[in-house]
C-alpha positions in Angstrom: 0.0 0.0 0.0 1.3 3.5 -0.9 1.5 6.5 1.4 -1.3 8.1 -0.7 -3.5 5.0 -0.3 -2.9 5.1 3.5 -3.7 8.8 3.6 -6.9 8.2 1.6 -8.0 5.5 4.1 -7.2 7.7 7.1 -9.2 10.5 5.5 -12.1 8.2 4.9 -12.1 7.2 8.6 -11.8 10.7 9.8 -14.7 11.7 7.5 -16.8 8.7 8.6 -16.3 9.8 12.2 -17.5 13.3 11.4 -14.3 14.9 12.6 -13.9 17.0 9.4 -17.3 18.5 10.0 -17.4 22.2 10.8 -19.3 21.6 14.1 -17.0 18.7 15.2 -15.8 19.1 18.8 -12.5 17.5 17.6 -11.5 20.1 15.0 -8.9 18.6 12.7 -6.6 21.7 12.4 -2.9 21.4 11.8 -2.2 22.6 15.3 -4.5 20.1 16.9 -3.2 17.2 14.8 0.4 18.2 15.5 -0.4 18.2 19.2 -2.0 14.8 18.9 1.0 13.5 17.0 3.4 14.5 19.8 1.1 13.0 22.5 1.0 9.7 20.6 4.8 9.8 20.2 5.1 10.2 23.9 2.9 7.1 24.3 5.5 5.2 22.2 8.2 6.3 24.6 6.1 5.3 27.6 6.5 1.6 26.5 10.2 2.0 27.1 10.0 4.0 30.3 11.3 1.3 32.6 13.3 -0.9 30.2 14.4 -1.7 26.7 11.6 -4.2 25.9 8.1 -3.4 24.9 5.1 -5.5 24.1 5.2 -5.7 20.3 1.4 -5.6 19.8 0.9 -2.6 22.1 3.9 -0.8 20.6 2.5 -1.5 17.1 -0.8 0.1 18.0 1.0 3.3 19.3 3.2 3.4 16.2 0.1 3.2 14.0 -1.4 6.1 15.9 1.7 8.2 15.2 1.7 7.2 11.5 -1.9 8.1 11.1 -1.5 11.5 12.7 1.6 12.1 10.6 -0.3 11.3 7.4 -3.2 13.5 8.4 -0.9 16.5 9.3 0.9 16.2 6.0 -2.5 16.1 4.2 -3.8 19.1 6.1 -0.7 21.3 5.3 -0.4 20.0 1.7 2.9 18.3 2.1 3.7 15.4 -0.2 5.0 13.2 2.5 6.5 10.6 0.1 8.5 13.2 -1.7 9.5 14.9 1.5 10.9 11.6 2.8 12.8 10.9 -0.4 14.2 14.5 -0.4 15.3 14.1 3.2 17.0 10.8 2.6 18.8 12.2 -0.4 19.9 15.2 1.7 21.0 13.0 4.5 23.4 11.1 2.2 25.2 14.4 1.5 25.7 15.2 5.1 28.6 14.1 7.2 27.8 12.1 10.3 30.8 11.7 12.6 29.4 8.4 14.1 28.6 6.9 10.7 30.5 3.8 9.6 32.9 4.5 6.8 32.5 8.3 6.9 
């Protein structure tokens, strides 16, 4: 499945829940979604609060939440996330990382 297909499915779900409606108590603004993204990322970290191991199923659920909010934020601010990722990877290859093997 592509990033666009995942975004489309996420948008369908948000629409089905009525969260894109103007009178929704859960307004889907970039700021609100960015806040939710950070909160979900913190929940990922919570799984490692007292050790290095995490329950894979519980962690997968939190990672999915982070991914869904990331897809939605990119959609709301009109960022082509797939291209942004490719551009960032290309840029990272031109950078010098002191701790990188063979650099």
